[in-house]
N, C-alpha and C positions, 0 to 999 in steps of 0.2 A: 236556770240559775244551772252554774259549774263548780265543782268539788276537787279534793284532792283527799283522798284520804290516808290516812294512818292506819296501821298494824302495826300494837305493841307483842314485840319478838319475845316476847316471855309468858305471854297471859295468848294471843290472838284476839284481842281484842278490838277491833276496828270504828274511827273516831273519823269522820268527814269533816271537813274544811271548805266552809262556801271561799270562793273567789270572787273580785269585783266584778257586780254585771258590766261593768261600760263594756266588756270583751266577750268578743268572740271563743275559738277556739284555742285552746291552750296545751302546752306542748308538755312534757312530763319535768320534773323535778329535780334539783339538784344540793342536796344543803348545802348551804352557801361557808360554813363555818363558822357563825356567829350567833353560837347558844343552839335559838329552835326555829334560825331563819330558814326558811328554803326559799328559793330561783327557780323564774318558769317564766317561760314569755306568751303573750297571749295577744291574736289577731288583733289591730285595729277596726278590721274590714270584715263584712262574712263573708264574703269572699275565702280569709282565712280560717271558716270556721265548718269546712266543705273540704278539703281533703289539700288546700293550698294555702301547705305552707309557705310558700314562697311571698304571702302579704305582709307587707309591715306589719310593727304591732312592736310593742312597750316589754322591754327586759323590767320584770318584778319581782321583791322582794312577800315576806310574808312569813309575821313570828306566830306559828306551828298552837304553841300554846292560849294569845289572846286571838290569833283572826285577826289584829292587823296588819292592813300593804300599805305598800307604797311602792312609788317610778323612780326605778334605776338610771333608765334613757329606755330614749325612741332608737331603734332601730331600723335600715329599711327592709333587712334579713328578718323573714318567720320564721322559729323552731318549732322542730318535732322533738331535737334527745339534746341534753343538758351534760354537761361534764365540768368539772374544778379541775383546773392543770396545771396552777402554781397561785400562789400568793396573788389575788390582787387576777389572776386571768380564769376566763370563761372562755370555752369553749361549747360551738353546739353546730347540729346539724339543719342545713337549708336549703332547698331545692327552688331554682329560677324556671319558673313557669310562667309558660306563655299558650294563649288557648288562639284559634285561629279560624275564621269559615271559610267552606268546600264547598260545593254542589257536584250532584252526582244526578246519574237519571238512577228514576228507580227502575230494577230487570237489569241492572246491565250490570257484569262479571264480576263477582267475590275475586277481591284484592286487583282492580282495574283502579287506574290512574282515576282525579276527580275531572268535573265536564272540565272547571275551571273554580280557580280562589276567588272568592270574594272579599276578602279580609287578607294581609297578608301582613306580620308586624311584631310589634317583642310583648302589645297589649293582653287582654284576655277577653274576646269576645266569647260568649257563650250564649245557651235559652236564644236561639233564634225561633221564630215566628213567621210565616209570610202573613200578607194583608188579604181579606179575602176576594182583590182581583191578582191576587199572585205576581206583583208588578212592584212590593215590596216584603220588604226582609224590617224584621225590631229585632231586636239585640244586647246584652245590658254588655258593659266595656270598661271598662278602668283607664283606658287609653286619656284620657282627659286629667289623671291623678287620684281623681274618685268613680266610684260606680253610677254610671249614668244608661239611660238607654241614648240609642242611637240606631240610626234606618237608614237602610242602604235600597238602593229602587234598583232591581234585580236588569234595569233594559239601560238603564248609561252608566253606573256604578255611581252616583252620583250617593255620595255619605255627609249626617246629618245629626247633630247634636239633636234631642230631644229633651232633654231634659241636663236641669246643670245647679246640684243640689249641693252643700259638702256632707249628707246622708247617705245613705246607701241606696240607693233604687236597680231591684234586677228580676225577672222573669214576669217577660212582657207575654203579653197578650192582645191581636187588638180586638173589639166588639165587631160583631154579623156587620154594620154600617158601614167599618172602613173608617168612620169620623173621627171616633174616641179608643182609647187604648186601656187597657189594665194593666195591676203591674203593682208588684209589693217593695215599701220603703217602708222604712222608719226615720221617718224627717218628724213625725212627731213624738220620738220616744220612744217607741216601738213596732217593730211590725206592721204592719196596715193594709188593706189593697185599695189603691186609689187609681180612680181615675181622670183621664185630661183627655182636648182633643186634640185628634189625630200630632197637631204638631209642639204637642207639647208642654199647652198654654192650657190656663182655665183649672188647673189640678186642688180635686178634692179629695176627701176620702173618706171611705167607702163602709169599710167594717168599725168596730167598735170589742177589739176583741182582749185588745187589752194587756195581752203579751208577743202573738205571734201570731198571727195573720201572713199565708202568705200560698202561691198556687196558684192565682184566678184562672179562671175557662168560665167563658161565656156559652149558653146555652144560643143557638141558632135567633132565634126570634130577640134577642140583646134584651130579656124581662129579668133574668138570674148570671145570678156571679156564682160559682164554685169554687170554691178553698180550700186546702188543711188549714189547724189550725193543732200546733203542739202543744200550747194554754195549758198545763197540768191538772188543774181543775172540770177542763170540756174536751178534751181535746179529739180528735174526729176530724170528717168529712161532712161541709157543712154548705148552705147556701142561703142566698141575699138578695133581693130584689137590687134592680141595677139602683136604685135611688138612693140605696143603703138599707129599705126596714125588712120588715121579717125572717131577718137570720132565725134558720134554726138548722139544727143535726141532723144527716142523715144518717149515718155511723161512729158509733165510735171508737176510739185506737186513738195507734199511732200511724196518721195513714200523710200520705204529702205527695204531690205532682199529679190529683187529678186531670182530665181531659178529656170533657162531652164527644157525646159520635156526633156526625154530621147531622144528624136527626133531631136531637136534644133529645132521647130519651135514655141513654145511657150514659155512666160516666165511668172510665178507667182510669183505677188508682197504684200506687204503691201501698204495702202497708208493711211494718218489720223493715224499713232499710237499712241493708248493712249488718243484717241478722239473721240466722241461722233461718229464719221462719218466711226469707224476706219473698214479699210473694206479689203479681200483678192481678187485679180484681178486677170484674165489671158490676155494677148495682143500676138499679134503676132512678133515676133523678128522680122522680115523682117522688117517691116513697123511699128508696132505698131501699130493695128489694134483690135481691142477690140471682146475680145470670150464675151459670155453671161453665167458667170462664175465671179456670185458675191454673197461675202460669208458677213455677218453683223456679227462685231464683238464685241457685247456689251462690257461695259468692268467693273464687275463687283465692281473689289475687289480690286483697281488703287496699292495697292503693293506688286502684283503680274503679272502686268499688261504691264511688259514694253518687255516682248517677241510675246508678243498675234500677232498672222500677221505670226510668221514661216511658212513655207513650206518647204517641200521636196517630190515629184514626186513619184508614186510608180516606180520602173524597169519597167513596162511594157506600162507607162504614160497613165494606161487609169482612172488613180483616183491619187487624191491630198491628203495629209496627212499635216494639220497644225495645230497649236496652236492655244488654245481657252478656253470661261470660263467655268464652265456649270451654270447653274442654282444658286448652291449654291456661284460660283465665286472663283471656285477650278479651277487653268491651270490644262492640259489636250490635249491631244489630238486626234482631232476630225480626219475623211475621206471620200471623198466626191470623184463621180465617176467624172469622165473629159471626152466628148466626142464633139470635135470642131462643134461647132455652135447650141449645144445644152444647154435648161436649166438644170440643174442635178440634184438642190439644194434638190429633194422628197429626194436622197439617203444621204443625210450628216447624219454620225452617228458617233459618239466614237467609238473610237481605243483602245485606254489603256492612265492608268498612269495619273487617277486622285487621284492623291495622299493629302491631305490636308495636310501634315508632311510633305511632301518632293517634292515641287511645281514643275512642268513640267516649265522649260527655254528655252530651245534648245536641240536638237536631229537629228540626221541622220540615214538614209534608207540605207542596204550594198547593189547596183545593179545587189549580185549574189544574191539571195535568202530571205528569212523572217528574216533574225534579224535587229533588229532594236537599235542604242547607246542614250541615252536619260540622256541631264545634269538634274543635282537636284539640286534644294537649297532650307539647313537650314538654320534660321536665330535664333537667341539668343539679345532680346533686354538689354541692361541696359542703367545704367546711370553713367554719365566722372564727375567726377568735380576737375577744373584747379584750385587752390587755388597762391595766390599771384600774384596777377597776375596789378601790378600797372597802366594797360593801363585799369581799365572796375573799376566803381563805382555800387552802386549801384542806383535805380528810385530814383528821388528827391521825397520827402513828404512834404506836406506841411504840419504845425501846426499849430490851432488853440487855443492861450489860455482860459485857465476858463475864461468866465463872454465876452470873449468877442466872 
C-alpha cells in the first residue's frame, strides 16, 4: 500500500491518504487548484516502482477529503515531480531509461571495457542469471512492451522470449537441473513465485503469499526455493518446497534479494535496502542461524541505489560479490571472501564496473567459468508538458490593490 501524507500547517497534524492499489511507484503530488484535489503519476509497471520513472503510467487526480481517485489520462512517460504551470497545463520531469547486458571477465582491470555486449537497444534488459551449464542467460525485459522473461545463448547470441503475458514477469533464475525456471509474477493478481519448463511452458504458481513474494533462488538439490516477502503481516526471508508445500519463515524483517550458496548451506540477502541501515547478511538455510558476514551498504546516491545489496556467490562458494556504492556514490561490484563462522571484512575489495556513465543495476555470474554479465543503465532527463487539461488550474494568488 502506498500513501500520500498531508500535514496541517497550523497544528502539524499528519494524515495519510491511500492511493489506488493497482499502481506501483508514485510521483510527488501537486494541488490541482480544484478544491481539495491533488494530482500525481503512478507507474503501471513494477519496474516503475524501483527507480525507473521512465515507465509508462497514469496521471491521477484524488480528493484529499474523500480519498476518491480518478484517472485523468495515460502517459507514455512516468514522472518524479509535478508542477502546475498555468490553466490546464501540467509540467513534470521524466527519465528515459534503457538497460543493456554486457559481459565481463572476472578479474579484468577495473574500468576496462566489456568483453562484449549481449544486448544493445532501448529496452530495459536486467536481472541476468546464468544457466547451470553457463551456456544461457535468462533475464527480464520490456522489449516486447510488457515485462517478460527472455533467454540468450552465450554461444551464438540467439535470443528467444520465454513468457508472453500482459502481467509482469521478472527476477528469474534457473532451477539446478536447468530444465525449469522460477521467477516472480503478478499474473495471479499479486506477486508470487512461479515455476515453468525452461522454455516457459507449463507455468504454475508455487507460493501463496497473498501480497508480495519475490526474488526466488533454489538450493542446489532443487528441493527448496528461498524468496523474500514484503507482506506486512509476515515480512522476511522464506523457504518453500519446490512443489509448493511446507512454506516457513527463516528470518523476519525487511529482506530482499536472497541468493543461495553453491553448497546450499547458506543464503545471502539484503536488508533494509535504501535506508541508512542497509546491509548484506548471510544466514544458514536450515534454520536461519546468522553468520558473522555483515556488510554495511551506505547509499550516497539514492538515484542509483535501488539495486544496492544484490549479491551473487562465486562458483566455489568462497566469496560473495555484491552491488554497492563507492565513495563517489557510483554503483559497482565489490567482492568479499566468505568463510563460515569468520569475519572476513578485511578481504572486501572492488571487483569491477564502477562506471559513472553506465550504472551497475544487477548482474549474474557463470557457474562454469570466469564470465559475468552485468546490466547497466543510462538515463536522459527531460521535462514534459501536458496541455489543455480541464482538471488543473494554476495555484491561487492573492492580489492586493495599490494603497491597501
